[in-house]
C-alpha positions in Angstrom: 0.0 0.0 0.0 1.3 3.4 -0.8 0.8 6.6 1.1 -2.7 8.0 0.5 -3.6 10.5 3.3 -2.9 11.9 6.7 -5.8 12.3 9.1 -6.5 15.9 10.5 -5.2 14.7 13.9 -2.0 12.9 13.1 1.0 12.6 15.5 4.7 11.9 14.8 6.1 9.2 17.1 9.9 8.9 17.1 11.2 5.6 18.6 14.4 5.4 20.6 16.3 8.3 19.0 18.6 8.6 22.0 22.3 9.0 22.3 23.2 5.3 23.0 21.0 3.9 20.2 21.7 6.5 17.5 25.5 5.9 18.0 25.2 2.1 17.1 25.9 0.9 13.6 22.7 0.6 11.6 21.5 -0.3 8.2 20.4 0.8 5.6 21.2 4.3 7.0 23.4 5.5 9.8 21.7 6.8 13.0 22.5 10.5 12.2 20.6 10.2 8.9 17.6 8.7 10.6 17.7 11.6 13.2 18.0 14.2 10.4 15.0 12.9 8.6 13.0 12.6 11.8 14.0 16.2 12.7 12.6 17.3 9.3 9.4 15.5 10.0 9.2 16.9 13.5 9.7 20.5 12.2 6.9 19.9 9.7 4.5 18.5 12.3 5.2 21.3 14.8 4.7 23.9 12.1 1.2 22.5 11.5 0.4 22.4 15.2 0.5 18.6 15.3 2.0 16.6 18.2 5.5 15.2 18.2 6.1 12.3 20.6 9.7 11.4 21.6 9.9 7.9 22.9 13.0 6.6 24.7 13.9 3.3 26.3 15.5 3.3 29.7 16.0 1.0 32.6 16.8 1.4 36.3 20.5 1.1 37.1 20.0 -2.3 38.7 17.9 -3.6 35.8 14.9 -4.3 38.0 12.5 -2.9 35.4 14.0 -4.7 32.4 11.9 -7.4 30.7 12.5 -10.6 32.6 11.6 -13.2 29.9 14.0 -16.0 29.0 15.4 -15.7 25.5 18.2 -17.2 23.4 19.8 -13.8 23.1 19.9 -12.4 26.6 20.8 -8.8 27.2 21.3 -9.2 30.9 24.2 -7.6 32.7 24.6 -4.8 30.2 25.9 -1.6 31.8 24.7 1.6 30.1 26.9 4.7 30.1 25.7 7.9 31.6 23.4 9.7 29.1 22.8 6.8 26.8 19.0 7.2 27.2 18.9 11.0 26.6 17.0 12.0 23.4 19.5 13.4 20.8 20.0 17.1 20.7 18.6 17.5 17.2 15.1 16.5 18.5 15.3 18.0 22.0 14.4 21.5 23.2 10.8 21.7 22.2 8.7 22.0 25.4 5.5 21.2 23.6 6.7 17.7 22.6 5.3 14.7 24.4 7.9 12.5 26.1 7.4 8.8 26.8 9.7 6.4 28.5 9.3 2.8 27.8 10.8 -0.4 29.3 9.7 -2.8 26.6 10.0 -2.9 22.8 6.6 -1.3 22.1 6.0 2.3 23.1 2.4 1.4 24.0 3.2 -1.4 26.5 3.3 -0.1 30.1 3.3 3.6 29.1 0.7 6.4 28.8 1.2 6.8 25.1 -2.3 5.7 24.2 -3.8 8.1 26.8 -1.6 11.0 25.5 -2.7 10.4 21.9 -6.4 9.8 22.6 -6.8 12.9 24.8 -5.5 14.9 21.9 -7.9 13.3 19.4 -5.1 11.6 17.5 -6.4 9.0 15.0 -3.2 8.4 13.0 0.5 8.1 13.8 3.6 8.5 11.6 6.5 6.3 13.0 10.2 6.7 12.7 13.2 5.4 14.8 15.7 2.7 15.6 15.4 -0.3 15.4 13.0 -1.0 12.6 12.3 -4.6 13.5 12.1 -4.1 17.2 10.9 -0.8 18.7 9.3 0.6 15.5 7.7 -2.7 14.4 6.4 -3.5 17.9 4.9 0.0 18.3 3.4 -0.2 14.8 1.8 -3.6 15.6 0.3 -2.1 18.9 -0.9 1.1 17.2 -2.7 -1.0 14.6 -4.2 -3.2 17.3 -5.3 0.0 19.2 -7.2 1.2 16.1 -4.8 3.9 14.9 -4.0 4.5 11.2 -0.3 3.9 10.9 2.2 5.5 8.5 5.8 4.4 8.4 8.5 6.7 7.3 10.8 4.0 5.8 13.8 6.2 5.2 13.6 7.6 8.8 14.2 4.3 10.4 17.1 1.8 10.5 18.2 -1.4 12.2 21.3 -3.2 13.4 20.3 -6.0 11.0 19.7 -4.9 7.3 17.7 -8.1 6.6 15.5 -7.5 9.6 14.9 -3.9 8.4 14.0 -5.1 4.9 11.7 -7.8 6.2 9.8 -5.3 8.3 9.5 -2.8 5.4 8.5 -5.3 2.7 6.5 -7.9 4.6 5.2 -6.6 7.9 4.5 -2.8 7.5 2.2 -3.2 4.5 -0.1 -5.3 6.7 -0.1 -2.6 9.5 -0.4 0.6 7.5 1.0 2.7 4.7 4.6 3.5 4.0 6.3 6.5 2.5 9.5 8.5 2.5 10.2 11.6 4.6 9.8 13.8 1.5 6.4 12.2 0.6 5.1 12.5 4.1 6.2 16.2 4.4 4.6 16.9 1.0 1.3 15.2 1.9 1.3 17.0 5.2 1.5 20.3 3.4 -1.2 19.3 0.9 -3.6 18.1 3.6 -3.1 21.2 5.7 -2.9 23.8 2.9 
């Protein structure tokens, strides 16, 4: 499905664009490019009076609030450097932005994101962020399940695994919503608000 429309009450939701995650090697674009495109989208949303949601993932120093499930690829015992969970400077400094801290892959699970969006009358979200196949996809799945229209800015997201990114974009996202580039979304935003 290609990009067709943006609802009058659409929000931008940026997933995990924070110092420690943006600094990791990602594909098909490096973190700073994802941030730059997200910043372009955020500026466009703000200029039209639409909400920008900055989601970060963070855990207590002792890891007590980390997901406890047993997996084949455990992330236990990781020590995070000071400031790893701070939203990157390029997106910070806008007091009107909504900030959400998550402790799981999805920005909806265990947070007030749904309440924040519904109280503002939001019916559609545009998603960006890192990692495509984890935080972005999990949030897209939950947004779809919550009844939101979902648009995915495919050139404003990246993943540590290029194949995982491609799988999400080609096989999963078309089942959850519409996809488009940053330029297409900015152009459609201007057309629907003009």
